[in-house]
N, C-alpha and C positions, 0 to 999 in steps of 0.2 A: 504516871501522868506527865511528870516533868520531862522524863526521857522522851516520851512520845512527842511532846511539844517541841523539844529541842531538835529531834529528828525532822519534824515537819519544817522547821525554820531552816535547817541545813539543806534540805531538799529544795525548798523554794529559792534559797540563795544560789544553789547550783543551777537551777533552771534559769534564773535571771541572768546568770553570767554567760549564757550561751547565745550565739547569734544564729543558731540553727545548725543544720547538717553541713558538713564541709563539702565543697565542690569536689567532683571526682572526674576521672577520665580526661585529665588535662593533656593536651596535645599541642605541638608547635609545628607550624609550617613556615616556609619562607618564600619570598618572591624577590627576584633580582632585576633591577632596571638601571641601566647606565652606571654600573659599578656600585650601586647602593642596594643594601639588603633591608627589607622590612620583614619583621617576624609577626605572625599572627598566632596568638595564644587562644585556644578554645578550651572550654570545660563544660561539665554538666552541672546545672544549678539544682542542688538538692535542698536548698533552703527556701522557705516561703516567707521568711520574716527578715531577710537582710535589707539594709538600706543602701548598701554598696558592696563591692568586692575590692579587696586590696590585691593588687597585682605587683609582684616583685620579680625582677630579673637581674641576674648578674651575668654579664656577657663581656668577654674580653677584658676582665678585670675591673669593669665599671659597674656599679650597682645602681639600679633604678627602682623607684617605688612610685606606683601610679594607682589611680582608682578607676573602677568601672562602675557604671550605674547598676542599681538594683535590677535583677532579672536579666542582666547581660550574660552572654555566654561566649563572648569573644572580645579580644583587645588586640589592636595592632600597634606595634612600636613605631617610633620614629626611625629614620634611616641610619644604618651603620655602613661605613665604607667597607666594601667586600674584602679588600686586602687586609683589613684589621680584624675580621671576625671569622673568616673562612678557616675551617679545621679546628677551631677553638670551642670546647664544650661550654655551653651556657646552662645556668640553673634557672628554672622558672617555677614560681609558686603563686597560688591563688587561694584566698580564704574569704569567707563571708564575714560581714561586719555589720553590727547594728548598735543601738544605744546600750544594749545589754552586754556587749563584748564581742568576741571574735570566735570563729570556728577554728578547727585545726587547719593547717596548711595542706594543700595537695601539691605535690612537687614532682617535677620531671626534669630531665636534662635533654639537651638537643645540641647537635653539632651540624653546622652548615658543611656539607661534604665538599672536599677538594676534588675537582674533576681529574 
């Protein structure tokens, strides 16, 4: 009986530590205007209990951490000078977040092509 109670407590603790399912199908696109690049990160929202998404990107040696609203499926970065990021791979991550904790990261890389 004590083992069963301990198992139930462990299972409940594990459930409370989750923010739901991790986002998936992360993708990155870019737009260039006047020598400035803006990146749009999209994902599939697999969680119904998040209160926000954590968005992380490391591009051209600079790391940024931002948040997106619950139920969001897109985030657009501020502008980067094209000559500083073109041809340099960036790492992009998204995870669900709520008062119980965080999901796993979904990660991808993206490089703005050099013409």
